[in-house]
N, CA, C and O atoms as a printed pandas DataFrame, in Angstrom:
     atom_number atom_name residue_name chain_id  residue_number  x_coord  y_coord  z_coord
0              1         N          MET        A               1  -22.084   -6.680   40.420
1              2        CA          MET        A               1  -22.381   -6.572   38.822
2              3         C          MET        A               1  -21.736   -5.184   38.649
3              4         O          MET        A               1  -21.119   -5.263   37.586
4              5         N          ASN        A               2  -21.576   -3.993   39.148
5              6        CA          ASN        A               2  -20.811   -2.743   38.961
6              7         C          ASN        A               2  -19.664   -3.241   38.627
7              8         O          ASN        A               2  -19.252   -2.869   37.529
8              9         N          LYS        A               3  -19.012   -3.959   39.208
9             10        CA          LYS        A               3  -17.406   -3.959   38.562
10            11         C          LYS        A               3  -17.401   -4.760   37.464
11            12         O          LYS        A               3  -16.419   -4.607   36.738
12            13         N          PHE        A               4  -18.562   -5.927   36.975
13            14        CA          PHE        A               4  -18.378   -6.237   35.827
14            15         C          PHE        A               4  -18.403   -5.784   34.482
15            16         O          PHE        A               4  -17.824   -6.003   33.418
16            17         N          ARG        A               5  -19.861   -4.620   35.241
17            18        CA          ARG        A               5  -19.726   -3.580   33.631
18            19         C          ARG        A               5  -18.585   -2.693   33.516
19            20         O          ARG        A               5  -18.079   -2.017   32.619
20            21         N          SER        A               6  -18.410   -2.876   34.454
21            22        CA          SER        A               6  -17.180   -1.494   34.509
22            23         C          SER        A               6  -15.829   -1.893   33.804
23            24         O          SER        A               6  -15.112   -1.049   33.267
24            25         N          ALA        A               7  -15.543   -3.188   33.840
25            26        CA          ALA        A               7  -14.991   -3.586   33.059
26            27         C          ALA        A               7  -15.319   -3.776   31.741
27            28         O          ALA        A               7  -14.305   -3.425   31.137
28            29         N          PHE        A               8  -16.142   -4.128   30.936
29            30        CA          PHE        A               8  -16.493   -3.830   29.943
30            31         C          PHE        A               8  -16.300   -2.504   29.344
31            32         O          PHE        A               8  -15.488   -2.152   28.488
32            33         N          VAL        A               9  -17.376   -1.712   30.076
33            34        CA          VAL        A               9  -17.903   -0.255   29.609
34            35         C          VAL        A               9  -16.775    0.831   29.175
35            36         O          VAL        A               9  -16.841    1.520   28.157
36            37         N          VAL        A              10  -15.569    0.861   30.280
37            38        CA          VAL        A              10  -14.237    1.706   29.937
38            39         C          VAL        A              10  -13.379    0.825   28.671
39            40         O          VAL        A              10  -13.165    1.295   27.554
40            41         N          PRO        A              11  -13.030   -0.302   29.051
41            42        CA          PRO        A              11  -12.298   -0.700   27.803
42            43         C          PRO        A              11  -13.046   -0.287   26.192
43            44         O          PRO        A              11  -12.394    0.144   25.241
44            45         N          ALA        A              12  -14.318   -0.501   26.184
45            46        CA          ALA        A              12  -15.275    0.037   25.068
46            47         C          ALA        A              12  -15.119    1.270   24.377
47            48         O          ALA        A              12  -15.026    1.337   23.151
48            49         N          LEU        A              13  -15.085    2.349   25.226
49            50        CA          LEU        A              13  -15.024    3.603   25.409
50            51         C          LEU        A              13  -13.720    4.000   25.089
51            52         O          LEU        A              13  -13.657    4.973   24.337
52            53         N          VAL        A              14  -12.817    3.580   25.405
53            54        CA          VAL        A              14  -11.427    4.081   25.213
54            55         C          VAL        A              14  -11.101    3.470   23.538
55            56         O          VAL        A              14  -10.688    4.293   22.720
56            57         N          VAL        A              15  -11.236    2.521   23.253
57            58        CA          VAL        A              15  -11.488    1.538   21.921
58            59         C          VAL        A              15  -12.382    2.597   20.717
59            60         O          VAL        A              15  -11.951    2.960   19.623
60            61         N          MET        A              16  -13.353    2.832   21.163
61            62        CA          MET        A              16  -14.143    3.633   20.513
62            63         C          MET        A              16  -13.408    4.902   20.257
63            64         O          MET        A              16  -13.123    5.112   19.078
64            65         N          ALA        A              17  -13.114    5.624   20.976
65            66        CA          ALA        A              17  -12.298    6.892   21.284
66            67         C          ALA        A              17  -11.338    6.718   19.926
67            68         O          ALA        A              17  -11.587    7.322   18.883
68            69         N          PHE        A              18  -10.394    5.959   20.057
69            70        CA          PHE        A              18   -9.061    5.611   19.165
70            71         C          PHE        A              18   -9.556    5.375   18.191
71            72         O          PHE        A              18   -9.092    5.887   17.172
72            73         N          SER        A              19  -10.551    4.615   18.124
73            74        CA          SER        A              19  -10.819    4.146   16.504
74            75         C          SER        A              19  -11.191    5.326   15.621
75            76         O          SER        A              19  -10.894    5.451   14.433
76            77         N          SER        A              20  -11.843    6.122   16.328
77            78        CA          SER        A              20  -11.919    7.225   15.060
78            79         C          SER        A              20  -11.075    8.456   15.175
79            80         O          SER        A              20  -11.530    9.437   14.586
80            81         N          LEU        A              21  -10.006    8.602   15.772
81            82        CA          LEU        A              21   -8.763    9.313   15.357
82            83         C          LEU        A              21   -8.469    8.554   13.664
83            84         O          LEU        A              21   -8.594    7.345   13.467
84            85         N          PRO        A              22   -8.084    9.521   12.619
85            86        CA          PRO        A              22   -7.687    9.615   11.426
86            87         C          PRO        A              22   -6.735    8.890   11.412
87            88         O          PRO        A              22   -5.985    8.923   12.388
88            89         N          ARG        A              23   -6.429    7.942   10.236
89            90        CA          ARG        A              23   -5.059    6.469   10.208
90            91         C          ARG        A              23   -4.248    7.354    8.955
91            92         O          ARG        A              23   -4.801    7.899    8.000
92            93         N          VAL        A              24   -3.273    7.334    9.156
93            94        CA          VAL        A              24   -2.166    7.660    8.402
94            95         C          VAL        A              24   -1.204    6.607    7.617
95            96         O          VAL        A              24   -0.016    6.480    7.915
96            97         N          GLN        A              25   -1.839    5.867    6.584
97            98        CA          GLN        A              25   -1.022    4.697    5.848
98            99         C          GLN        A              25    0.119    5.202    5.851
99           100         O          GLN        A              25    0.299    6.375    6.178
100          101         N          ALA        A              26    1.052    4.422    5.497
101          102        CA          ALA        A              26    2.503    4.398    5.219
102          103         C          ALA        A              26    2.724    5.023    3.801
103          104         O          ALA        A              26    3.719    5.644    3.428
104          105         N          GLN        A              27    1.634    4.742    3.112
105          106        CA          GLN        A              27    2.003    4.992    1.877
106          107         C          GLN        A              27    1.437    6.193    1.385
107          108         O          GLN        A              27    1.670    6.587    0.242
108          109         N          ASP        A              28    0.588    6.899    2.312
109          110        CA          ASP        A              28    0.365    8.140    2.259
110          111         C          ASP        A              28    1.150    9.367    3.004
111          112         O          ASP        A              28    0.903   10.573    3.016
112          113         N          ALA        A              29    2.096    8.673    3.566
113          114        CA          ALA        A              29    3.012   10.036    3.949
114          115         C          ALA        A              29    4.023   10.253    3.447
115          116         O          ALA        A              29    4.781   11.081    3.954
116          117         N          ALA        A              30    4.410    9.468    2.101
117          118        CA          ALA        A              30    5.113   10.372    0.901
118          119         C          ALA        A              30    4.638   10.130   -0.495
119          120         O          ALA        A              30    3.991    9.162   -0.894
120          121         N          ALA        A              31    5.037   11.104   -1.138
121          122        CA          ALA        A              31    4.356   11.411   -2.370
122          123         C          ALA        A              31    4.669    9.839   -3.525
123          124         O          ALA        A              31    5.685    9.339   -4.008
124          125         N          GLN        A              32    3.406    9.555   -3.566
125          126        CA          GLN        A              32    4.030    8.483   -4.810
126          127         C          GLN        A              32    4.186    9.170   -6.353
127          128         O          GLN        A              32    3.680   10.273   -6.559
128          129         N          GLU        A              33    4.764    8.601   -7.202
129          130        CA          GLU        A              33    5.419    8.462   -8.235
130          131         C          GLU        A              33    5.047    7.937   -9.127
131          132         O          GLU        A              33    4.766    6.744   -9.018
132          133         N          VAL        A              34    4.932    8.424  -10.037
133          134        CA          VAL        A              34    4.355    8.137  -11.818
134          135         C          VAL        A              34    5.146    8.574  -12.602
135          136         O          VAL        A              34    5.485    9.755  -12.521
136          137         N          ARG        A              35    5.528    7.946  -13.333
137          138        CA          ARG        A              35    6.524    7.796  -14.632
138          139         C          ARG        A              35    5.968    8.089  -15.784
139          140         O          ARG        A              35    5.120    7.330  -16.255
140          141         N          ILE        A              36    6.302    9.094  -16.351
141          142        CA          ILE        A              36    5.491    9.662  -17.900
142          143         C          ILE        A              36    7.083    9.480  -19.260
143          144         O          ILE        A              36    8.254    9.844  -19.359
144          145         N          VAL        A              37    6.361    8.923  -19.800
145          146        CA          VAL        A              37    7.696    8.990  -20.681
146          147         C          VAL        A              37    6.984    9.570  -22.197
147          148         O          VAL        A              37    6.050    8.968  -22.728
148          149         N          ALA        A              38    7.455   10.541  -22.643
149          150        CA          ALA        A              38    7.482   11.374  -24.085
150          151         C          ALA        A              38    7.901   11.054  -24.770
151          152         O          ALA        A              38    9.087   10.750  -24.646
152          153         N          LYS        A              39    7.220   10.884  -26.023
153          154        CA          LYS        A              39    7.933   10.426  -27.356
154          155         C          LYS        A              39    6.912   11.068  -28.354
155          156         O          LYS        A              39    5.707   11.175  -28.124
156          157         N          LYS        A              40    7.670   11.562  -29.709
157          158        CA          LYS        A              40    6.539   12.430  -30.559
158          159         C          LYS        A              40    5.646   11.181  -30.739
159          160         O          LYS        A              40    6.202   10.083  -30.735
160          161         N          PHE        A              41    4.603   11.242  -30.861
161          162        CA          PHE        A              41    3.676   12.492  -30.441
162          163         C          PHE        A              41    2.390   11.939  -29.567
163          164         O          PHE        A              41    1.205   12.065  -29.875
164          165         N          GLN        A              42    2.908   11.322  -28.448
165          166        CA          GLN        A              42    2.530   10.449  -27.354
166          167         C          GLN        A              42    3.255   10.443  -25.596
167          168         O          GLN        A              42    4.443   10.375  -25.280
168          169         N          TYR        A              43    2.085   10.535  -24.742
169          170        CA          TYR        A              43    2.682   10.453  -23.620
170          171         C          TYR        A              43    2.381    8.686  -23.146
171          172         O          TYR        A              43    1.369    7.988  -23.197
172          173         N          THR        A              44    3.771    8.427  -22.693
173          174        CA          THR        A              44    2.981    7.062  -22.231
174          175         C          THR        A              44    3.589    6.962  -20.447
175          176         O          THR        A              44    4.712    7.194  -20.000
176          177         N          PRO        A              45    2.190    6.479  -19.672
177          178        CA          PRO        A              45    0.885    6.439  -20.327
178          179         C          PRO        A              45    0.060    7.486  -20.672
179          180         O          PRO        A              45    0.441    8.622  -20.392
180          181         N          SER        A              46   -0.943    7.333  -21.200
181          182        CA          SER        A              46   -1.766    8.379  -22.101
182          183         C          SER        A              46   -2.609    8.818  -20.853
183          184         O          SER        A              46   -2.787   10.029  -20.719
184          185         N          GLU        A              47   -3.049    8.121  -20.094
185          186        CA          GLU        A              47   -3.758    8.404  -18.757
186          187         C          GLU        A              47   -3.510    8.176  -17.583
187          188         O          GLU        A              47   -2.878    7.123  -17.498
188          189         N          VAL        A              48   -3.785    8.883  -16.119
189          190        CA          VAL        A              48   -3.064    8.857  -14.973
190          191         C          VAL        A              48   -4.228    8.822  -14.241
191          192         O          VAL        A              48   -5.263    9.319  -14.683
192          193         N          HIS        A              49   -4.161    8.254  -13.104
193          194        CA          HIS        A              49   -5.465    8.463  -12.150
194          195         C          HIS        A              49   -4.600    8.793  -10.871
195          196         O          HIS        A              49   -3.595    8.189  -10.497
196          197         N          LEU        A              50   -5.269    9.988  -10.225
197          198        CA          LEU        A              50   -4.443   10.478   -9.195
198          199         C          LEU        A              50   -5.760   10.440   -7.715
199          200         O          LEU        A              50   -6.939   10.097   -7.812
200          201         N          LYS        A              51   -5.060   10.891   -6.519
201          202        CA          LYS        A              51   -6.323   10.610   -5.538
202          203         C          LYS        A              51   -6.171   12.496   -5.591
203          204         O          LYS        A              51   -5.208   13.203   -5.887
204          205         N          LYS        A              52   -7.310   12.777   -5.245
205          206        CA          LYS        A              52   -7.196   14.309   -4.517
206          207         C          LYS        A              52   -6.628   14.467   -3.540
207          208         O          LYS        A              52   -6.624   13.450   -2.847
208          209         N          GLY        A              53   -6.038   15.423   -3.060
209          210        CA          GLY        A              53   -5.542   15.721   -1.967
210          211         C          GLY        A              53   -4.195   15.285   -1.845
211          212         O          GLY        A              53   -3.554   16.170   -1.279
212          213         N          GLN        A              54   -3.165   13.857   -2.260
213          214        CA          GLN        A              54   -2.477   13.561   -2.114
214          215         C          GLN        A              54   -1.253   13.986   -3.389
215          216         O          GLN        A              54   -1.292   13.960   -4.619
216          217         N          ALA        A              55   -0.297   14.335   -2.479
217          218        CA          ALA        A              55    0.896   14.098   -3.331
218          219         C          ALA        A              55    1.232   13.274   -4.365
219          220         O          ALA        A              55    0.956   12.075   -4.390
220          221         N          VAL        A              56    1.812   13.861   -5.212
221          222        CA          VAL        A              56    2.067   12.518   -6.857
222          223         C          VAL        A              56    3.621   13.642   -7.150
223          224         O          VAL        A              56    3.752   14.850   -6.953
224          225         N          THR        A              57    4.408   12.813   -7.576
225          226        CA          THR        A              57    5.772   13.349   -7.842
226          227         C          THR        A              57    5.733   12.767   -9.400
227          228         O          THR        A              57    5.656   11.541   -9.480
228          229         N          LEU        A              58    5.782   13.588  -10.769
229          230        CA          LEU        A              58    5.832   12.972  -11.688
230          231         C          LEU        A              58    7.023   12.783  -12.281
231          232         O          LEU        A              58    7.487   13.900  -12.511
232          233         N          ILE        A              59    7.695   12.009  -12.616
233          234        CA          ILE        A              59    8.724   11.624  -13.206
234          235         C          ILE        A              59    8.765   11.661  -14.602
235          236         O          ILE        A              59    8.023   10.884  -15.202
236          237         N          LEU        A              60    9.518   12.444  -15.260
237          238        CA          LEU        A              60    9.288   12.634  -16.914
238          239         C          LEU        A              60   10.453   12.719  -17.763
239          240         O          LEU        A              60   11.365   13.534  -17.625
240          241         N          THR        A              61   10.357   11.718  -18.755
241          242        CA          THR        A              61   11.487   11.792  -19.758
242          243         C          THR        A              61   10.798   11.765  -21.293
243          244         O          THR        A              61    9.641   11.607  -21.684
244          245         N          SER        A              62   12.130   12.006  -21.994
245          246        CA          SER        A              62   11.722   11.776  -23.337
246          247         C          SER        A              62   12.326   10.886  -23.892
247          248         O          SER        A              62   13.488   10.795  -23.496
248          249         N          GLU        A              63   11.945    9.949  -24.893
249          250        CA          GLU        A              63   12.795    9.357  -25.544
250          251         C          GLU        A              63   13.364    9.824  -27.026
251          252         O          GLU        A              63   14.020    8.961  -27.610
252          253         N          ASP        A              64   13.217   10.882  -27.590
253          254        CA          ASP        A              64   13.247   11.685  -28.585
254          255         C          ASP        A              64   14.159   13.471  -28.797
255          256         O          ASP        A              64   15.250   13.770  -29.282
256          257         N          THR        A              65   13.277   14.129  -28.290
257          258        CA          THR        A              65   13.612   15.421  -28.612
258          259         C          THR        A              65   12.769   15.826  -27.356
259          260         O          THR        A              65   12.100   15.106  -26.614
260          261         N          ALA        A              66   13.039   17.500  -27.316
261          262        CA          ALA        A              66   12.525   17.871  -25.943
262          263         C          ALA        A              66   11.160   18.160  -26.283
263          264         O          ALA        A              66   10.738   18.531  -27.378
264          265         N          HIS        A              67   10.311   17.883  -24.893
265          266        CA          HIS        A              67    8.635   18.109  -25.132
266          267         C          HIS        A              67    8.530   18.705  -23.864
267          268         O          HIS        A              67    9.468   18.878  -23.085
268          269         N          GLY        A              68    6.905   19.130  -23.615
269          270        CA          GLY        A              68    6.462   19.856  -22.626
270          271         C          GLY        A              68    5.549   19.276  -22.117
271          272         O          GLY        A              68    5.305   18.210  -22.682
272          273         N          LEU        A              69    4.650   19.606  -20.921
273          274        CA          LEU        A              69    3.713   19.312  -20.353
274          275         C          LEU        A              69    2.997   19.900  -19.575
275          276         O          LEU        A              69    3.364   19.805  -18.403
276          277         N          LYS        A              70    2.057   20.511  -19.765
277          278        CA          LYS        A              70    1.533   21.584  -19.323
278          279         C          LYS        A              70    0.061   21.158  -18.800
279          280         O          LYS        A              70   -0.453   20.301  -19.519
280          281         N          CYS        A              71   -0.763   21.595  -17.648
281          282        CA          CYS        A              71   -2.130   21.503  -17.397
282          283         C          CYS        A              71   -2.226   22.516  -16.701
283          284         O          CYS        A              71   -1.377   22.632  -15.818
284          285         N          LYS        A              72   -2.686   22.995  -16.761
285          286        CA          LYS        A              72   -3.285   24.562  -16.028
286          287         C          LYS        A              72   -4.456   24.240  -15.221
287          288         O          LYS        A              72   -5.165   25.233  -15.059
288          289         N          ASP        A              73   -4.861   23.265  -14.706
289          290        CA          ASP        A              73   -5.882   22.445  -13.879
290          291         C          ASP        A              73   -5.467   22.213  -12.644
291          292         O          ASP        A              73   -6.052   22.191  -11.561
292          293         N          LEU        A              74   -3.913   21.972  -13.103
293          294        CA          LEU        A              74   -3.430   21.029  -11.539
294          295         C          LEU        A              74   -2.176   21.916  -11.711
295          296         O          LEU        A              74   -1.173   21.343  -11.286
296          297         N          ASN        A              75   -1.965   23.033  -12.164
297          298        CA          ASN        A              75   -0.753   23.920  -12.145
298          299         C          ASN        A              75    0.638   23.329  -12.047
299          300         O          ASN        A              75    1.610   23.441  -11.300
300          301         N          LEU        A              76    0.279   22.601  -13.210
301          302        CA          LEU        A              76    1.468   22.288  -13.782
302          303         C          LEU        A              76    2.106   22.598  -15.149
303          304         O          LEU        A              76    1.346   22.686  -16.114
304          305         N          GLU        A              77    3.832   22.823  -15.376
305          306        CA          GLU        A              77    4.375   23.143  -16.459
306          307         C          GLU        A              77    5.596   22.712  -15.991
307          308         O          GLU        A              77    6.266   23.008  -15.002
308          309         N          ALA        A              78    5.761   21.862  -17.015
309          310        CA          ALA        A              78    7.303   21.291  -17.132
310          311         C          ALA        A              78    7.847   21.107  -18.636
311          312         O          ALA        A              78    7.194   20.894  -19.657
312          313         N          LEU        A              79    9.539   21.284  -18.433
313          314        CA          LEU        A              79    9.920   20.882  -19.690
314          315         C          LEU        A              79   10.650   19.834  -19.762
315          316         O          LEU        A              79   11.479   19.754  -18.855
316          317         N          ILE        A              80   10.643   18.614  -20.855
317          318        CA          ILE        A              80   10.848   17.534  -20.869
318          319         C          ILE        A              80   12.145   17.085  -21.775
319          320         O          ILE        A              80   11.957   16.585  -22.884
320          321         N          SER        A              81   13.606   17.307  -21.200
321          322        CA          SER        A              81   14.939   16.967  -22.124
322          323         C          SER        A              81   15.088   15.945  -22.385
323          324         O          SER        A              81   14.578   15.154  -21.592
324          325         N          PRO        A              82   15.688   15.458  -23.350
325          326        CA          PRO        A              82   16.066   13.893  -23.771
326          327         C          PRO        A              82   17.402   13.660  -22.772
327          328         O          PRO        A              82   18.279   14.487  -22.522
328          329         N          GLY        A              83   17.313   12.595  -22.393
329          330        CA          GLY        A              83   18.755   12.137  -21.469
330          331         C          GLY        A              83   18.091   12.356  -20.101
331          332         O          GLY        A              83   18.242   11.502  -19.228
332          333         N          GLN        A              84   17.399   13.406  -19.888
333          334        CA          GLN        A              84   17.152   13.941  -18.688
334          335         C          GLN        A              84   15.819   13.137  -17.704
335          336         O          GLN        A              84   14.796   12.734  -18.258
336          337         N          GLU        A              85   16.037   13.007  -16.273
337          338        CA          GLU        A              85   14.769   12.996  -15.968
338          339         C          GLU        A              85   14.289   14.323  -14.989
339          340         O          GLU        A              85   15.021   14.762  -14.102
340          341         N          THR        A              86   13.209   14.771  -15.239
341          342        CA          THR        A              86   12.453   15.840  -14.553
342          343         C          THR        A              86   11.618   15.834  -13.888
343          344         O          THR        A              86   10.638   15.478  -14.543
344          345         N          LYS        A              87   11.266   16.092  -12.534
345          346        CA          LYS        A              87   10.891   15.842  -11.567
346          347         C          LYS        A              87   10.071   17.014  -10.958
347          348         O          LYS        A              87   10.670   17.948  -10.425
348          349         N          VAL        A              88    8.249   16.976  -11.048
349          350        CA          VAL        A              88    7.292   17.829   -9.956
350          351         C          VAL        A              88    6.536   16.853   -9.843
351          352         O          VAL        A              88    6.044   15.869  -10.396
352          353         N          THR        A              89    6.655   17.834   -8.370
353          354        CA          THR        A              89    5.495   17.209   -7.384
354          355         C          THR        A              89    3.910   18.227   -7.411
355          356         O          THR        A              89    3.756   19.427   -7.180
356          357         N          ILE        A              90    3.019   17.276   -7.750
357          358        CA          ILE        A              90    1.906   18.057   -7.413
358          359         C          ILE        A              90    0.941   17.658   -6.619
359          360         O          ILE        A              90    1.059   16.485   -6.265
360          361         N          THR        A              91   -0.318   18.434   -6.062
361          362        CA          THR        A              91   -0.956   17.753   -5.383
362          363         C          THR        A              91   -2.820   18.654   -5.914
363          364         O          THR        A              91   -3.330   19.751   -5.687
364          365         N          PRO        A              92   -3.222   17.459   -6.636
365          366        CA          PRO        A              92   -4.276   17.731   -6.958
366          367         C          PRO        A              92   -5.511   18.560   -6.023
367          368         O          PRO        A              92   -5.540   18.061   -4.898
368          369         N          GLU        A              93   -6.365   19.498   -6.154
369          370        CA          GLU        A              93   -7.002   19.714   -5.073
370          371         C          GLU        A              93   -8.455   19.702   -5.779
371          372         O          GLU        A              93   -9.349   20.266   -5.148
372          373         N          THR        A              94   -8.663   19.335   -6.561
373          374        CA          THR        A              94  -10.166   19.467   -7.370
374          375         C          THR        A              94   -9.979   17.810   -7.920
375          376         O          THR        A              94   -8.913   17.222   -8.103
376          377         N          ALA        A              95  -11.325   17.299   -8.105
377          378        CA          ALA        A              95  -11.684   16.116   -8.828
378          379         C          ALA        A              95  -12.058   16.163   -9.911
379          380         O          ALA        A              95  -12.789   17.123  -10.155
380          381         N          GLY        A              96  -11.786   15.275  -10.963
381          382        CA          GLY        A              96  -12.194   15.874  -12.611
382          383         C          GLY        A              96  -11.218   15.225  -13.154
383          384         O          GLY        A              96  -10.268   14.737  -12.541
384          385         N          THR        A              97  -11.446   15.180  -14.586
385          386        CA          THR        A              97  -10.501   14.579  -15.746
386          387         C          THR        A              97  -10.419   15.937  -16.429
387          388         O          THR        A              97  -11.290   16.707  -16.833
388          389         N          PHE        A              98   -8.423   16.003  -16.426
389          390        CA          PHE        A              98   -7.985   17.026  -16.724
390          391         C          PHE        A              98   -6.953   16.782  -17.953
391          392         O          PHE        A              98   -6.185   15.820  -17.971
392          393         N          THR        A              99   -7.014   17.683  -18.897
393          394        CA          THR        A              99   -6.105   16.839  -20.118
394          395         C          THR        A              99   -4.647   18.251  -19.974
395          396         O          THR        A              99   -4.473   19.391  -19.545
396          397         N          ALA        A             100   -3.934   17.154  -20.662
397          398        CA          ALA        A             100   -2.373   17.943  -20.490
398          399         C          ALA        A             100   -1.819   18.227  -21.824
399          400         O          ALA        A             100   -2.447   17.713  -22.749
400          401         N          TYR        A             101   -1.121   18.701  -22.033
401          402        CA          TYR        A             101   -0.814   19.111  -23.367
402          403         C          TYR        A             101    0.816   19.203  -23.539
403          404         O          TYR        A             101    1.508   19.561  -22.586
404          405         N          CYS        A             102    1.387   18.861  -24.802
405          406        CA          CYS        A             102    3.087   19.403  -24.888
406          407         C          CYS        A             102    3.105   20.762  -25.148
407          408         O          CYS        A             102    2.421   21.032  -26.136
408          409         N          ASN        A             103    3.625   21.705  -24.636
409          410        CA          ASN        A             103    3.593   23.352  -24.747
410          411         C          ASN        A             103    5.004   23.280  -24.991
411          412         O          ASN        A             103    5.606   24.057  -24.250
412          413         N          LYS        A             104    5.879   22.518  -25.892
413          414        CA          LYS        A             104    6.868   22.930  -26.305
414          415         C          LYS        A             104    6.806   22.435  -27.907
415          416         O          LYS        A             104    6.722   21.231  -28.149
416          417         N          PHE        A             105    6.846   23.276  -28.827
417          418        CA          PHE        A             105    6.722   22.990  -30.418
418          419         C          PHE        A             105    8.006   21.392  -30.592
419          420         O          PHE        A             105    9.215   21.400  -30.359
420          421         N          CYS        A             106    7.268   20.394  -30.996
421          422        CA          CYS        A             106    8.082   18.751  -31.061
422          423         C          CYS        A             106    7.606   18.376  -32.748
423          424         O          CYS        A             106    7.523   17.166  -32.958
424          425         N          GLY        A             107    7.424   18.907  -33.445
425          426        CA          GLY        A             107    7.183   18.607  -34.393
426          427         C          GLY        A             107    5.859   18.659  -35.515
427          428         O          GLY        A             107    5.075   19.580  -35.286
428          429         N          SER        A             108    5.495   17.710  -36.792
429          430        CA          SER        A             108    3.930   17.999  -37.120
430          431         C          SER        A             108    3.193   17.808  -36.155
431          432         O          SER        A             108    2.527   18.760  -35.746
432          433         N          GLY        A             109    3.111   16.706  -35.602
433          434        CA          GLY        A             109    2.100   15.927  -34.590
434          435         C          GLY        A             109    1.698   16.524  -33.465
435          436         O          GLY        A             109    0.651   16.353  -32.839
436          437         N          HIS        A             110    3.032   17.578  -33.143
437          438        CA          HIS        A             110    3.071   18.520  -31.437
438          439         C          HIS        A             110    1.353   18.742  -31.168
439          440         O          HIS        A             110    0.749   18.271  -30.205
440          441         N          PHE        A             111    0.815   19.477  -32.137
441          442        CA          PHE        A             111   -0.849   19.862  -31.587
442          443         C          PHE        A             111   -1.749   19.046  -30.879
443          444         O          PHE        A             111   -2.508   19.356  -29.961
444          445         N          GLY        A             112   -1.522   17.716  -31.552
445          446        CA          GLY        A             112   -1.963   16.630  -30.972
446          447         C          GLY        A             112   -1.579   15.499  -29.881
447          448         O          GLY        A             112   -2.168   14.437  -29.677
448          449         N          MET        A             113   -0.520   15.975  -29.284
449          450        CA          MET        A             113   -0.129   15.308  -28.192
450          451         C          MET        A             113   -0.578   15.732  -26.821
451          452         O          MET        A             113   -0.079   16.726  -26.294
452          453         N          LYS        A             114   -1.491   15.019  -26.233
453          454        CA          LYS        A             114   -1.934   15.125  -25.167
454          455         C          LYS        A             114   -2.104   13.943  -23.925
455          456         O          LYS        A             114   -1.451   12.954  -24.259
456          457         N          MET        A             115   -2.673   13.774  -22.808
457          458        CA          MET        A             115   -2.486   12.800  -22.055
458          459         C          MET        A             115   -3.919   13.430  -21.238
459          460         O          MET        A             115   -4.405   14.518  -21.545
460          461         N          LYS        A             116   -4.534   12.452  -20.051
461          462        CA          LYS        A             116   -5.433   12.885  -19.000
462          463         C          LYS        A             116   -4.787   12.563  -17.664
463          464         O          LYS        A             116   -3.951   11.669  -17.534
464          465         N          PHE        A             117   -5.118   13.158  -16.910
465          466        CA          PHE        A             117   -5.089   12.935  -15.261
466          467         C          PHE        A             117   -6.730   13.584  -15.249
467          468         O          PHE        A             117   -7.345   14.595  -15.587
468          469         N          VAL        A             118   -6.974   12.088  -14.539
469          470        CA          VAL        A             118   -8.164   11.596  -13.844
470          471         C          VAL        A             118   -8.048   11.542  -12.342
471          472         O          VAL        A             118   -7.725   10.516  -11.743
472          473         N          VAL        A             119   -8.314   12.649  -11.781
473          474        CA          VAL        A             119   -8.405   12.719  -10.087
474          475         C          VAL        A             119   -9.712   12.420   -9.304
475          476         O          VAL        A             119  -10.768   13.051   -9.355
476          477         N          GLU        A             120   -9.457   11.498   -8.688
477          478        CA          GLU        A             120  -10.659   10.724   -7.922
478          479         C          GLU        A             120  -11.036   11.283   -6.446
479          480         O          GLU        A             120  -11.937   10.752   -5.796
């Protein structure tokens, strides 16, 4: 009876020990990429959802003129030039909803050019 109990208890303990280790998913190992397009006087998409603590590379492009993208809370500041990709990698450390805005004057609607980052 002791051998029978040992045959089940030891493997069960091994499984329990390994199942409590943190797991790394393939998608978590590399930075996620999000494409954002700037165009007078908007960003597409206008809202981006991110995961707290997970790196994300923003791939920024402009369809018309030079724009900027700034969000102090995410330590993000980038210049977006037409015809070029600007890549910026950030790792959000705080959950919440944060407003980003164009910090490069781009015309009459410049001051309303904003977007949201939602960090969950």
